[in-house]
PDB file with one MODEL, atoms N, CA, C and O in Angstrom:
MODEL        1
ATOM      1  N   MET A   1       0.847  -1.167   0.000  1.00  0.00           N
ATOM      2  CA  MET A   1       0.000   0.000   0.000  1.00  0.00           C
ATOM      3  C   MET A   1       0.898   1.237   0.000  1.00  0.00           C
ATOM      4  O   MET A   1       1.831   1.329   0.798  1.00  0.00           O
ATOM      5  N   THR A   2       0.622   2.169  -0.877  1.00  0.00           N
ATOM      6  CA  THR A   2       1.428   3.378  -0.938  1.00  0.00           C
ATOM      7  C   THR A   2       1.062   4.306   0.217  1.00  0.00           C
ATOM      8  O   THR A   2       0.013   4.154   0.843  1.00  0.00           O
ATOM      9  N   ARG A   3       1.930   5.255   0.485  1.00  0.00           N
ATOM     10  CA  ARG A   3       1.703   6.208   1.573  1.00  0.00           C
ATOM     11  C   ARG A   3       0.463   7.064   1.307  1.00  0.00           C
ATOM     12  O   ARG A   3      -0.317   7.331   2.221  1.00  0.00           O
ATOM     13  N   GLU A   4       0.285   7.487   0.070  1.00  0.00           N
ATOM     14  CA  GLU A   4      -0.886   8.312  -0.271  1.00  0.00           C
ATOM     15  C   GLU A   4      -2.184   7.530  -0.107  1.00  0.00           C
ATOM     16  O   GLU A   4      -3.176   8.072   0.379  1.00  0.00           O
ATOM     17  N   LEU A   5      -2.187   6.272  -0.505  1.00  0.00           N
ATOM     18  CA  LEU A   5      -3.370   5.442  -0.337  1.00  0.00           C
ATOM     19  C   LEU A   5      -3.660   5.224   1.146  1.00  0.00           C
ATOM     20  O   LEU A   5      -4.813   5.305   1.569  1.00  0.00           O
ATOM     21  N   ALA A   6      -2.628   4.949   1.934  1.00  0.00           N
ATOM     22  CA  ALA A   6      -2.806   4.774   3.377  1.00  0.00           C
ATOM     23  C   ALA A   6      -3.341   6.043   4.023  1.00  0.00           C
ATOM     24  O   ALA A   6      -4.202   5.989   4.901  1.00  0.00           O
ATOM     25  N   LYS A   7      -2.823   7.189   3.582  1.00  0.00           N
ATOM     26  CA  LYS A   7      -3.290   8.465   4.129  1.00  0.00           C
ATOM     27  C   LYS A   7      -4.753   8.705   3.787  1.00  0.00           C
ATOM     28  O   LYS A   7      -5.513   9.179   4.632  1.00  0.00           O
ATOM     29  N   THR A   8      -5.156   8.387   2.572  1.00  0.00           N
ATOM     30  CA  THR A   8      -6.547   8.558   2.160  1.00  0.00           C
ATOM     31  C   THR A   8      -7.472   7.649   2.958  1.00  0.00           C
ATOM     32  O   THR A   8      -8.535   8.083   3.403  1.00  0.00           O
ATOM     33  N   VAL A   9      -7.080   6.401   3.140  1.00  0.00           N
ATOM     34  CA  VAL A   9      -7.902   5.446   3.883  1.00  0.00           C
ATOM     35  C   VAL A   9      -8.028   5.863   5.340  1.00  0.00           C
ATOM     36  O   VAL A   9      -9.127   5.843   5.893  1.00  0.00           O
ATOM     37  N   VAL A  10      -6.929   6.238   5.964  1.00  0.00           N
ATOM     38  CA  VAL A  10      -6.959   6.643   7.367  1.00  0.00           C
ATOM     39  C   VAL A  10      -7.758   7.924   7.539  1.00  0.00           C
ATOM     40  O   VAL A  10      -8.520   8.047   8.499  1.00  0.00           O
ATOM     41  N   ASN A  11      -7.602   8.876   6.634  1.00  0.00           N
ATOM     42  CA  ASN A  11      -8.379  10.110   6.736  1.00  0.00           C
ATOM     43  C   ASN A  11      -9.868   9.841   6.588  1.00  0.00           C
ATOM     44  O   ASN A  11     -10.679  10.446   7.290  1.00  0.00           O
ATOM     45  N   SER A  12     -10.232   8.954   5.697  1.00  0.00           N
ATOM     46  CA  SER A  12     -11.659   8.705   5.485  1.00  0.00           C
ATOM     47  C   SER A  12     -12.276   7.853   6.584  1.00  0.00           C
ATOM     48  O   SER A  12     -13.450   8.037   6.907  1.00  0.00           O
ATOM     49  N   LEU A  13     -11.525   6.932   7.167  1.00  0.00           N
ATOM     50  CA  LEU A  13     -12.095   6.035   8.163  1.00  0.00           C
ATOM     51  C   LEU A  13     -11.864   6.465   9.607  1.00  0.00           C
ATOM     52  O   LEU A  13     -12.712   6.201  10.458  1.00  0.00           O
ATOM     53  N   VAL A  14     -10.760   7.109   9.906  1.00  0.00           N
ATOM     54  CA  VAL A  14     -10.425   7.417  11.297  1.00  0.00           C
ATOM     55  C   VAL A  14     -10.559   8.903  11.597  1.00  0.00           C
ATOM     56  O   VAL A  14     -11.313   9.296  12.487  1.00  0.00           O
ATOM     57  N   VAL A  15      -9.839   9.717  10.864  1.00  0.00           N
ATOM     58  CA  VAL A  15      -9.784  11.149  11.168  1.00  0.00           C
ATOM     59  C   VAL A  15     -11.150  11.801  10.979  1.00  0.00           C
ATOM     60  O   VAL A  15     -11.519  12.691  11.746  1.00  0.00           O
ATOM     61  N   SER A  16     -11.893  11.378   9.986  1.00  0.00           N
ATOM     62  CA  SER A  16     -13.213  11.961   9.769  1.00  0.00           C
ATOM     63  C   SER A  16     -14.148  11.676  10.937  1.00  0.00           C
ATOM     64  O   SER A  16     -14.992  12.510  11.265  1.00  0.00           O
ATOM     65  N   LYS A  17     -14.014  10.520  11.567  1.00  0.00           N
ATOM     66  CA  LYS A  17     -14.856  10.188  12.734  1.00  0.00           C
ATOM     67  C   LYS A  17     -14.466  11.029  13.945  1.00  0.00           C
ATOM     68  O   LYS A  17     -15.329  11.428  14.727  1.00  0.00           O
ATOM     69  N   VAL A  18     -13.193  11.298  14.102  1.00  0.00           N
ATOM     70  CA  VAL A  18     -12.741  12.158  15.202  1.00  0.00           C
ATOM     71  C   VAL A  18     -13.267  13.573  14.993  1.00  0.00           C
ATOM     72  O   VAL A  18     -13.732  14.206  15.941  1.00  0.00           O
ATOM     73  N   ASP A  19     -13.200  14.071  13.773  1.00  0.00           N
ATOM     74  CA  ASP A  19     -13.688  15.415  13.487  1.00  0.00           C
ATOM     75  C   ASP A  19     -15.205  15.501  13.604  1.00  0.00           C
ATOM     76  O   ASP A  19     -15.735  16.540  13.999  1.00  0.00           O
ATOM     77  N   TYR A  20     -15.903  14.436  13.269  1.00  0.00           N
ATOM     78  CA  TYR A  20     -17.359  14.420  13.316  1.00  0.00           C
ATOM     79  C   TYR A  20     -17.878  14.566  14.748  1.00  0.00           C
ATOM     80  O   TYR A  20     -18.937  15.154  14.968  1.00  0.00           O
ATOM     81  N   CYS A  21     -17.148  14.039  15.704  1.00  0.00           N
ATOM     82  CA  CYS A  21     -17.604  14.005  17.098  1.00  0.00           C
ATOM     83  C   CYS A  21     -17.025  15.133  17.951  1.00  0.00           C
ATOM     84  O   CYS A  21     -17.000  15.005  19.175  1.00  0.00           O
ATOM     85  N   ASN A  22     -16.566  16.217  17.361  1.00  0.00           N
ATOM     86  CA  ASN A  22     -15.905  17.271  18.121  1.00  0.00           C
ATOM     87  C   ASN A  22     -16.777  17.864  19.213  1.00  0.00           C
ATOM     88  O   ASN A  22     -16.280  18.149  20.302  1.00  0.00           O
ATOM     89  N   SER A  23     -18.055  18.055  18.954  1.00  0.00           N
ATOM     90  CA  SER A  23     -18.911  18.647  19.974  1.00  0.00           C
ATOM     91  C   SER A  23     -19.046  17.721  21.174  1.00  0.00           C
ATOM     92  O   SER A  23     -19.176  18.192  22.304  1.00  0.00           O
ATOM     93  N   LEU A  24     -19.018  16.424  20.949  1.00  0.00           N
ATOM     94  CA  LEU A  24     -19.065  15.479  22.069  1.00  0.00           C
ATOM     95  C   LEU A  24     -17.716  15.388  22.776  1.00  0.00           C
ATOM     96  O   LEU A  24     -17.651  15.276  24.000  1.00  0.00           O
ATOM     97  N   LEU A  25     -16.654  15.436  22.001  1.00  0.00           N
ATOM     98  CA  LEU A  25     -15.318  15.316  22.592  1.00  0.00           C
ATOM     99  C   LEU A  25     -14.934  16.551  23.403  1.00  0.00           C
ATOM    100  O   LEU A  25     -14.060  16.470  24.266  1.00  0.00           O
ATOM    101  N   ALA A  26     -15.573  17.695  23.139  1.00  0.00           N
ATOM    102  CA  ALA A  26     -15.249  18.912  23.880  1.00  0.00           C
ATOM    103  C   ALA A  26     -15.586  18.776  25.360  1.00  0.00           C
ATOM    104  O   ALA A  26     -14.964  19.429  26.198  1.00  0.00           O
ATOM    105  N   ALA A  27     -16.557  17.940  25.686  1.00  0.00           N
ATOM    106  CA  ALA A  27     -16.974  17.762  27.073  1.00  0.00           C
ATOM    107  C   ALA A  27     -16.251  16.602  27.761  1.00  0.00           C
ATOM    108  O   ALA A  27     -16.526  16.312  28.926  1.00  0.00           O
ATOM    109  N   CYS A  28     -15.349  15.948  27.069  1.00  0.00           N
ATOM    110  CA  CYS A  28     -14.647  14.787  27.628  1.00  0.00           C
ATOM    111  C   CYS A  28     -13.500  15.213  28.526  1.00  0.00           C
ATOM    112  O   CYS A  28     -12.989  16.330  28.438  1.00  0.00           O
ATOM    113  N   THR A  29     -13.116  14.296  29.384  1.00  0.00           N
ATOM    114  CA  THR A  29     -11.970  14.525  30.256  1.00  0.00           C
ATOM    115  C   THR A  29     -10.678  14.299  29.470  1.00  0.00           C
ATOM    116  O   THR A  29     -10.697  13.779  28.355  1.00  0.00           O
ATOM    117  N   GLN A  30      -9.573  14.693  30.066  1.00  0.00           N
ATOM    118  CA  GLN A  30      -8.287  14.497  29.408  1.00  0.00           C
ATOM    119  C   GLN A  30      -7.990  13.017  29.229  1.00  0.00           C
ATOM    120  O   GLN A  30      -7.388  12.616  28.233  1.00  0.00           O
ATOM    121  N   GLN A  31      -8.408  12.214  30.181  1.00  0.00           N
ATOM    122  CA  GLN A  31      -8.189  10.772  30.080  1.00  0.00           C
ATOM    123  C   GLN A  31      -8.895  10.205  28.847  1.00  0.00           C
ATOM    124  O   GLN A  31      -8.355   9.334  28.165  1.00  0.00           O
ATOM    125  N   GLN A  32     -10.091  10.696  28.567  1.00  0.00           N
ATOM    126  CA  GLN A  32     -10.830  10.212  27.405  1.00  0.00           C
ATOM    127  C   GLN A  32     -10.234  10.728  26.095  1.00  0.00           C
ATOM    128  O   GLN A  32     -10.157   9.991  25.112  1.00  0.00           O
ATOM    129  N   THR A  33      -9.816  11.987  26.083  1.00  0.00           N
ATOM    130  CA  THR A  33      -9.205  12.501  24.855  1.00  0.00           C
ATOM    131  C   THR A  33      -7.835  11.869  24.605  1.00  0.00           C
ATOM    132  O   THR A  33      -7.397  11.767  23.459  1.00  0.00           O
ATOM    133  N   ASP A  34      -7.163  11.448  25.668  1.00  0.00           N
ATOM    134  CA  ASP A  34      -5.892  10.743  25.493  1.00  0.00           C
ATOM    135  C   ASP A  34      -6.097   9.423  24.748  1.00  0.00           C
ATOM    136  O   ASP A  34      -5.241   9.006  23.967  1.00  0.00           O
ATOM    137  N   LYS A  35      -7.224   8.776  24.992  1.00  0.00           N
ATOM    138  CA  LYS A  35      -7.525   7.532  24.284  1.00  0.00           C
ATOM    139  C   LYS A  35      -7.742   7.797  22.793  1.00  0.00           C
ATOM    140  O   LYS A  35      -7.319   7.008  21.948  1.00  0.00           O
ATOM    141  N   VAL A  36      -8.396   8.900  22.479  1.00  0.00           N
ATOM    142  CA  VAL A  36      -8.590   9.263  21.079  1.00  0.00           C
ATOM    143  C   VAL A  36      -7.250   9.622  20.445  1.00  0.00           C
ATOM    144  O   VAL A  36      -7.006   9.315  19.278  1.00  0.00           O
ATOM    145  N   GLN A  37      -6.374  10.279  21.227  1.00  0.00           N
ATOM    146  CA  GLN A  37      -5.043  10.613  20.727  1.00  0.00           C
ATOM    147  C   GLN A  37      -4.257   9.348  20.402  1.00  0.00           C
ATOM    148  O   GLN A  37      -3.504   9.321  19.429  1.00  0.00           O
ATOM    149  N   LEU A  38      -4.421   8.307  21.201  1.00  0.00           N
ATOM    150  CA  LEU A  38      -3.743   7.041  20.911  1.00  0.00           C
ATOM    151  C   LEU A  38      -4.199   6.464  19.569  1.00  0.00           C
ATOM    152  O   LEU A  38      -3.397   5.883  18.838  1.00  0.00           O
ATOM    153  N   VAL A  39      -5.472   6.622  19.248  1.00  0.00           N
ATOM    154  CA  VAL A  39      -5.983   6.150  17.963  1.00  0.00           C
ATOM    155  C   VAL A  39      -5.325   6.927  16.820  1.00  0.00           C
ATOM    156  O   VAL A  39      -4.902   6.341  15.823  1.00  0.00           O
ATOM    157  N   LEU A  40      -5.241   8.254  16.975  1.00  0.00           N
ATOM    158  CA  LEU A  40      -4.577   9.055  15.939  1.00  0.00           C
ATOM    159  C   LEU A  40      -3.090   8.719  15.834  1.00  0.00           C
ATOM    160  O   LEU A  40      -2.531   8.718  14.738  1.00  0.00           O
ATOM    161  N   ASN A  41      -2.453   8.435  16.959  1.00  0.00           N
ATOM    162  CA  ASN A  41      -1.041   8.041  16.931  1.00  0.00           C
ATOM    163  C   ASN A  41      -0.858   6.741  16.150  1.00  0.00           C
ATOM    164  O   ASN A  41       0.067   6.622  15.347  1.00  0.00           O
ATOM    165  N   CYS A  42      -1.735   5.773  16.386  1.00  0.00           N
ATOM    166  CA  CYS A  42      -1.660   4.510  15.642  1.00  0.00           C
ATOM    167  C   CYS A  42      -1.928   4.736  14.159  1.00  0.00           C
ATOM    168  O   CYS A  42      -1.291   4.118  13.306  1.00  0.00           O
ATOM    169  N   ALA A  43      -2.869   5.623  13.856  1.00  0.00           N
ATOM    170  CA  ALA A  43      -3.162   5.936  12.457  1.00  0.00           C
ATOM    171  C   ALA A  43      -1.943   6.561  11.783  1.00  0.00           C
ATOM    172  O   ALA A  43      -1.651   6.257  10.626  1.00  0.00           O
ATOM    173  N   ALA A  44      -1.232   7.430  12.498  1.00  0.00           N
ATOM    174  CA  ALA A  44      -0.028   8.050  11.947  1.00  0.00           C
ATOM    175  C   ALA A  44       1.052   7.000  11.698  1.00  0.00           C
ATOM    176  O   ALA A  44       1.776   7.069  10.704  1.00  0.00           O
ATOM    177  N   ARG A  45       1.156   6.040  12.595  1.00  0.00           N
ATOM    178  CA  ARG A  45       2.145   4.983  12.405  1.00  0.00           C
ATOM    179  C   ARG A  45       1.803   4.118  11.187  1.00  0.00           C
ATOM    180  O   ARG A  45       2.694   3.666  10.467  1.00  0.00           O
ATOM    181  N   VAL A  46       0.507   3.896  10.967  1.00  0.00           N
ATOM    182  CA  VAL A  46       0.090   3.117   9.794  1.00  0.00           C
ATOM    183  C   VAL A  46       0.473   3.860   8.517  1.00  0.00           C
ATOM    184  O   VAL A  46       0.997   3.266   7.575  1.00  0.00           O
ATOM    185  N   ILE A  47       0.209   5.159   8.496  1.00  0.00           N
ATOM    186  CA  ILE A  47       0.507   5.950   7.299  1.00  0.00           C
ATOM    187  C   ILE A  47       1.998   6.027   7.035  1.00  0.00           C
ATOM    188  O   ILE A  47       2.451   5.844   5.905  1.00  0.00           O
ATOM    189  N   LEU A  48       2.758   6.299   8.087  1.00  0.00           N
ATOM    190  CA  LEU A  48       4.191   6.555   7.917  1.00  0.00           C
ATOM    191  C   LEU A  48       5.065   5.328   8.101  1.00  0.00           C
ATOM    192  O   LEU A  48       6.283   5.402   7.935  1.00  0.00           O
ATOM    193  N   GLY A  49       4.454   4.195   8.443  1.00  0.00           N
ATOM    194  CA  GLY A  49       5.209   2.960   8.550  1.00  0.00           C
ATOM    195  C   GLY A  49       6.117   2.891   9.762  1.00  0.00           C
ATOM    196  O   GLY A  49       7.151   2.226   9.713  1.00  0.00           O
ATOM    197  N   GLY A  50       5.762   3.553  10.837  1.00  0.00           N
ATOM    198  CA  GLY A  50       6.583   3.519  12.045  1.00  0.00           C
ATOM    199  C   GLY A  50       6.262   2.314  12.904  1.00  0.00           C
ATOM    200  O   GLY A  50       5.201   1.704  12.772  1.00  0.00           O
ATOM    201  N   SER A  51       7.187   1.980  13.781  1.00  0.00           N
ATOM    202  CA  SER A  51       6.937   0.889  14.721  1.00  0.00           C
ATOM    203  C   SER A  51       6.238   1.441  15.960  1.00  0.00           C
ATOM    204  O   SER A  51       6.126   2.655  16.126  1.00  0.00           O
ATOM    205  N   LYS A  52       5.773   0.549  16.823  1.00  0.00           N
ATOM    206  CA  LYS A  52       5.053   1.017  18.007  1.00  0.00           C
ATOM    207  C   LYS A  52       5.971   1.676  19.024  1.00  0.00           C
ATOM    208  O   LYS A  52       5.486   2.264  19.991  1.00  0.00           O
ATOM    209  N   TYR A  53       7.263   1.596  18.836  1.00  0.00           N
ATOM    210  CA  TYR A  53       8.204   2.223  19.751  1.00  0.00           C
ATOM    211  C   TYR A  53       8.706   3.583  19.260  1.00  0.00           C
ATOM    212  O   TYR A  53       9.403   4.285  19.993  1.00  0.00           O
ATOM    213  N   ASP A  54       8.357   3.958  18.024  1.00  0.00           N
ATOM    214  CA  ASP A  54       8.777   5.251  17.487  1.00  0.00           C
ATOM    215  C   ASP A  54       8.000   6.372  18.153  1.00  0.00           C
ATOM    216  O   ASP A  54       6.811   6.234  18.442  1.00  0.00           O
ATOM    217  N   HIS A  55       8.674   7.471  18.391  1.00  0.00           N
ATOM    218  CA  HIS A  55       8.008   8.654  18.943  1.00  0.00           C
ATOM    219  C   HIS A  55       7.209   9.294  17.818  1.00  0.00           C
ATOM    220  O   HIS A  55       7.767   9.635  16.775  1.00  0.00           O
ATOM    221  N   VAL A  56       5.909   9.460  18.022  1.00  0.00           N
ATOM    222  CA  VAL A  56       5.024   9.822  16.932  1.00  0.00           C
ATOM    223  C   VAL A  56       4.708  11.321  16.863  1.00  0.00           C
ATOM    224  O   VAL A  56       4.216  11.788  15.836  1.00  0.00           O
ATOM    225  N   THR A  57       4.976  12.078  17.915  1.00  0.00           N
ATOM    226  CA  THR A  57       4.630  13.503  17.920  1.00  0.00           C
ATOM    227  C   THR A  57       5.292  14.276  16.784  1.00  0.00           C
ATOM    228  O   THR A  57       4.598  15.033  16.105  1.00  0.00           O
ATOM    229  N   PRO A  58       6.583  14.130  16.540  1.00  0.00           N
ATOM    230  CA  PRO A  58       7.164  14.850  15.406  1.00  0.00           C
ATOM    231  C   PRO A  58       6.605  14.395  14.062  1.00  0.00           C
ATOM    232  O   PRO A  58       6.506  15.195  13.131  1.00  0.00           O
ATOM    233  N   LEU A  59       6.240  13.124  13.953  1.00  0.00           N
ATOM    234  CA  LEU A  59       5.665  12.627  12.707  1.00  0.00           C
ATOM    235  C   LEU A  59       4.304  13.273  12.451  1.00  0.00           C
ATOM    236  O   LEU A  59       4.009  13.695  11.333  1.00  0.00           O
ATOM    237  N   ILE A  60       3.486  13.345  13.487  1.00  0.00           N
ATOM    238  CA  ILE A  60       2.152  13.943  13.349  1.00  0.00           C
ATOM    239  C   ILE A  60       2.271  15.425  13.029  1.00  0.00           C
ATOM    240  O   ILE A  60       1.559  15.936  12.165  1.00  0.00           O
ATOM    241  N   ARG A  61       3.151  16.104  13.710  1.00  0.00           N
ATOM    242  CA  ARG A  61       3.275  17.554  13.542  1.00  0.00           C
ATOM    243  C   ARG A  61       3.962  17.920  12.236  1.00  0.00           C
ATOM    244  O   ARG A  61       3.474  18.785  11.508  1.00  0.00           O
ATOM    245  N   ASP A  62       5.072  17.289  11.927  1.00  0.00           N
ATOM    246  CA  ASP A  62       5.897  17.718  10.795  1.00  0.00           C
ATOM    247  C   ASP A  62       5.513  17.055   9.465  1.00  0.00           C
ATOM    248  O   ASP A  62       5.511  17.716   8.427  1.00  0.00           O
ATOM    249  N   ASP A  63       5.196  15.779   9.488  1.00  0.00           N
ATOM    250  CA  ASP A  63       4.916  15.071   8.240  1.00  0.00           C
ATOM    251  C   ASP A  63       3.447  15.130   7.843  1.00  0.00           C
ATOM    252  O   ASP A  63       3.128  15.362   6.677  1.00  0.00           O
ATOM    253  N   LEU A  64       2.550  14.921   8.802  1.00  0.00           N
ATOM    254  CA  LEU A  64       1.128  14.881   8.487  1.00  0.00           C
ATOM    255  C   LEU A  64       0.425  16.214   8.709  1.00  0.00           C
ATOM    256  O   LEU A  64      -0.669  16.429   8.187  1.00  0.00           O
ATOM    257  N   HIS A  65       1.030  17.097   9.466  1.00  0.00           N
ATOM    258  CA  HIS A  65       0.468  18.412   9.782  1.00  0.00           C
ATOM    259  C   HIS A  65      -0.885  18.288  10.489  1.00  0.00           C
ATOM    260  O   HIS A  65      -1.820  19.033  10.194  1.00  0.00           O
ATOM    261  N   TRP A  66      -0.976  17.341  11.422  1.00  0.00           N
ATOM    262  CA  TRP A  66      -2.188  17.159  12.212  1.00  0.00           C
ATOM    263  C   TRP A  66      -2.025  17.877  13.532  1.00  0.00           C
ATOM    264  O   TRP A  66      -0.915  18.006  14.048  1.00  0.00           O
ATOM    265  N   LEU A  67      -3.130  18.342  14.076  1.00  0.00           N
ATOM    266  CA  LEU A  67      -3.142  18.900  15.422  1.00  0.00           C
ATOM    267  C   LEU A  67      -3.373  17.767  16.414  1.00  0.00           C
ATOM    268  O   LEU A  67      -3.933  16.728  16.064  1.00  0.00           O
ATOM    269  N   ARG A  68      -2.936  17.976  17.658  1.00  0.00           N
ATOM    270  CA  ARG A  68      -3.260  17.016  18.703  1.00  0.00           C
ATOM    271  C   ARG A  68      -4.753  17.104  18.977  1.00  0.00           C
ATOM    272  O   ARG A  68      -5.387  18.088  18.597  1.00  0.00           O
ATOM    273  N   VAL A  69      -5.320  16.120  19.615  1.00  0.00           N
ATOM    274  CA  VAL A  69      -6.775  16.026  19.777  1.00  0.00           C
ATOM    275  C   VAL A  69      -7.373  17.244  20.479  1.00  0.00           C
ATOM    276  O   VAL A  69      -8.360  17.773  19.968  1.00  0.00           O
ATOM    277  N   PRO A  70      -6.855  17.730  21.612  1.00  0.00           N
ATOM    278  CA  PRO A  70      -7.481  18.909  22.236  1.00  0.00           C
ATOM    279  C   PRO A  70      -7.453  20.145  21.337  1.00  0.00           C
ATOM    280  O   PRO A  70      -8.434  20.884  21.261  1.00  0.00           O
ATOM    281  N   GLU A  71      -6.329  20.367  20.658  1.00  0.00           N
ATOM    282  CA  GLU A  71      -6.243  21.506  19.743  1.00  0.00           C
ATOM    283  C   GLU A  71      -7.154  21.311  18.533  1.00  0.00           C
ATOM    284  O   GLU A  71      -7.725  22.275  18.022  1.00  0.00           O
ATOM    285  N   ARG A  72      -7.289  20.085  18.081  1.00  0.00           N
ATOM    286  CA  ARG A  72      -8.153  19.771  16.956  1.00  0.00           C
ATOM    287  C   ARG A  72      -9.615  20.060  17.301  1.00  0.00           C
ATOM    288  O   ARG A  72     -10.357  20.612  16.488  1.00  0.00           O
ATOM    289  N   ILE A  73     -10.016  19.684  18.508  1.00  0.00           N
ATOM    290  CA  ILE A  73     -11.388  19.925  18.960  1.00  0.00           C
ATOM    291  C   ILE A  73     -11.670  21.421  19.010  1.00  0.00           C
ATOM    292  O   ILE A  73     -12.683  21.885  18.488  1.00  0.00           O
ATOM    293  N   MET A  74     -10.775  22.168  19.635  1.00  0.00           N
ATOM    294  CA  MET A  74     -10.986  23.614  19.748  1.00  0.00           C
ATOM    295  C   MET A  74     -10.989  24.289  18.379  1.00  0.00           C
ATOM    296  O   MET A  74     -11.799  25.183  18.136  1.00  0.00           O
ATOM    297  N   PHE A  75     -10.105  23.879  17.493  1.00  0.00           N
ATOM    298  CA  PHE A  75     -10.046  24.459  16.151  1.00  0.00           C
ATOM    299  C   PHE A  75     -11.352  24.238  15.397  1.00  0.00           C
ATOM    300  O   PHE A  75     -11.888  25.167  14.793  1.00  0.00           O
ATOM    301  N   LYS A  76     -11.858  23.017  15.433  1.00  0.00           N
ATOM    302  CA  LYS A  76     -13.088  22.712  14.703  1.00  0.00           C
ATOM    303  C   LYS A  76     -14.289  23.443  15.301  1.00  0.00           C
ATOM    304  O   LYS A  76     -15.170  23.889  14.565  1.00  0.00           O
ATOM    305  N   LEU A  77     -14.333  23.569  16.627  1.00  0.00           N
ATOM    306  CA  LEU A  77     -15.442  24.290  17.255  1.00  0.00           C
ATOM    307  C   LEU A  77     -15.381  25.781  16.938  1.00  0.00           C
ATOM    308  O   LEU A  77     -16.416  26.403  16.696  1.00  0.00           O
ATOM    309  N   PHE A  78     -14.191  26.354  16.936  1.00  0.00           N
ATOM    310  CA  PHE A  78     -14.056  27.766  16.566  1.00  0.00           C
ATOM    311  C   PHE A  78     -14.446  27.983  15.099  1.00  0.00           C
ATOM    312  O   PHE A  78     -15.072  28.989  14.765  1.00  0.00           O
ATOM    313  N   CYS A  79     -14.082  27.053  14.236  1.00  0.00           N
ATOM    314  CA  CYS A  79     -14.486  27.155  12.827  1.00  0.00           C
ATOM    315  C   CYS A  79     -16.003  27.137  12.702  1.00  0.00           C
ATOM    316  O   CYS A  79     -16.570  27.890  11.910  1.00  0.00           O
ATOM    317  N   LEU A  80     -16.656  26.290  13.471  1.00  0.00           N
ATOM    318  CA  LEU A  80     -18.114  26.223  13.437  1.00  0.00           C
ATOM    319  C   LEU A  80     -18.733  27.530  13.923  1.00  0.00           C
ATOM    320  O   LEU A  80     -19.685  28.028  13.321  1.00  0.00           O
ATOM    321  N   LEU A  81     -18.201  28.085  15.004  1.00  0.00           N
ATOM    322  CA  LEU A  81     -18.727  29.347  15.529  1.00  0.00           C
ATOM    323  C   LEU A  81     -18.545  30.491  14.538  1.00  0.00           C
ATOM    324  O   LEU A  81     -19.450  31.306  14.357  1.00  0.00           O
ATOM    325  N   VAL A  82     -17.398  30.556  13.906  1.00  0.00           N
ATOM    326  CA  VAL A  82     -17.147  31.609  12.922  1.00  0.00           C
ATOM    327  C   VAL A  82     -18.072  31.440  11.724  1.00  0.00           C
ATOM    328  O   VAL A  82     -18.615  32.422  11.218  1.00  0.00           O
ATOM    329  N   TYR A  83     -18.254  30.216  11.270  1.00  0.00           N
ATOM    330  CA  TYR A  83     -19.160  29.962  10.146  1.00  0.00           C
ATOM    331  C   TYR A  83     -20.576  30.431  10.478  1.00  0.00           C
ATOM    332  O   TYR A  83     -21.222  31.102   9.674  1.00  0.00           O
ATOM    333  N   LYS A  84     -21.050  30.071  11.670  1.00  0.00           N
ATOM    334  CA  LYS A  84     -22.404  30.468  12.064  1.00  0.00           C
ATOM    335  C   LYS A  84     -22.517  31.980  12.199  1.00  0.00           C
ATOM    336  O   LYS A  84     -23.542  32.555  11.834  1.00  0.00           O
ATOM    337  N   ALA A  85     -21.492  32.625  12.711  1.00  0.00           N
ATOM    338  CA  ALA A  85     -21.531  34.080  12.851  1.00  0.00           C
ATOM    339  C   ALA A  85     -21.538  34.766  11.493  1.00  0.00           C
ATOM    340  O   ALA A  85     -22.272  35.734  11.295  1.00  0.00           O
ATOM    341  N   LEU A  86     -20.740  34.285  10.566  1.00  0.00           N
ATOM    342  CA  LEU A  86     -20.659  34.881   9.236  1.00  0.00           C
ATOM    343  C   LEU A  86     -21.929  34.685   8.418  1.00  0.00           C
ATOM    344  O   LEU A  86     -22.258  35.513   7.568  1.00  0.00           O
ATOM    345  N   HIS A  87     -22.645  33.589   8.675  1.00  0.00           N
ATOM    346  CA  HIS A  87     -23.831  33.290   7.901  1.00  0.00           C
ATOM    347  C   HIS A  87     -25.117  33.562   8.690  1.00  0.00           C
ATOM    348  O   HIS A  87     -26.189  33.084   8.319  1.00  0.00           O
ATOM    349  N   CYS A  88     -25.007  34.331   9.776  1.00  0.00           N
ATOM    350  CA  CYS A  88     -26.152  34.722  10.592  1.00  0.00           C
ATOM    351  C   CYS A  88     -26.977  33.520  11.040  1.00  0.00           C
ATOM    352  O   CYS A  88     -28.207  33.563  11.009  1.00  0.00           O
ATOM    353  N   LEU A  89     -26.307  32.453  11.455  1.00  0.00           N
ATOM    354  CA  LEU A  89     -26.975  31.249  11.911  1.00  0.00           C
ATOM    355  C   LEU A  89     -26.941  31.088  13.430  1.00  0.00           C
ATOM    356  O   LEU A  89     -27.484  30.126  13.973  1.00  0.00           O
ATOM    357  N   ALA A  90     -26.302  32.034  14.105  1.00  0.00           N
ATOM    358  CA  ALA A  90     -26.213  31.957  15.564  1.00  0.00           C
ATOM    359  C   ALA A  90     -27.579  32.292  16.147  1.00  0.00           C
ATOM    360  O   ALA A  90     -28.311  33.124  15.612  1.00  0.00           O
ATOM    361  N   GLN A  91     -27.910  31.631  17.253  1.00  0.00           N
ATOM    362  CA  GLN A  91     -29.188  31.866  17.898  1.00  0.00           C
ATOM    363  C   GLN A  91     -29.174  33.210  18.610  1.00  0.00           C
ATOM    364  O   GLN A  91     -28.158  33.614  19.175  1.00  0.00           O
ATOM    365  N   SER A  92     -30.276  33.878  18.581  1.00  0.00           N
ATOM    366  CA  SER A  92     -30.411  35.163  19.278  1.00  0.00           C
ATOM    367  C   SER A  92     -30.715  34.902  20.740  1.00  0.00           C
ATOM    368  O   SER A  92     -31.473  33.988  21.063  1.00  0.00           O
ATOM    369  N   THR A  93     -30.130  35.695  21.631  1.00  0.00           N
ATOM    370  CA  THR A  93     -30.379  35.527  23.065  1.00  0.00           C
ATOM    371  C   THR A  93     -31.505  36.426  23.557  1.00  0.00           C
ATOM    372  O   THR A  93     -31.978  36.252  24.680  1.00  0.00           O
ATOM    373  N   SER A  94     -31.939  37.373  22.750  1.00  0.00           N
ATOM    374  CA  SER A  94     -33.033  38.255  23.160  1.00  0.00           C
ATOM    375  C   SER A  94     -34.359  37.543  22.933  1.00  0.00           C
ATOM    376  O   SER A  94     -34.508  36.752  22.002  1.00  0.00           O
ATOM    377  N   SER A  95     -35.334  37.848  23.820  1.00  0.00           N
ATOM    378  CA  SER A  95     -36.631  37.185  23.670  1.00  0.00           C
ATOM    379  C   SER A  95     -37.732  38.147  23.341  1.00  0.00           C
ATOM    380  O   SER A  95     -38.883  37.739  23.184  1.00  0.00           O
TER     381      SER A  95
ENDMDL
END
């Protein structure tokens, strides 16, 4: 399997599910988000062909340009808020 094919498969099956659940993951504890981070770490190893003993943080940051799970959650939520504000989709608080 080529690196590009592995990246496409992992993005479609793993990363998309992590991004889909951002609103739920925002309320999770660090222990729970650490488990999701382990999934992304394994996905990075699959793409880049690393062993389970390789340090994966530089690979995720430098080669794949992925954010860590807490930063990823905050980024996606801020994007959603900005989108809603720009398109006048935010709920009004006045009654």
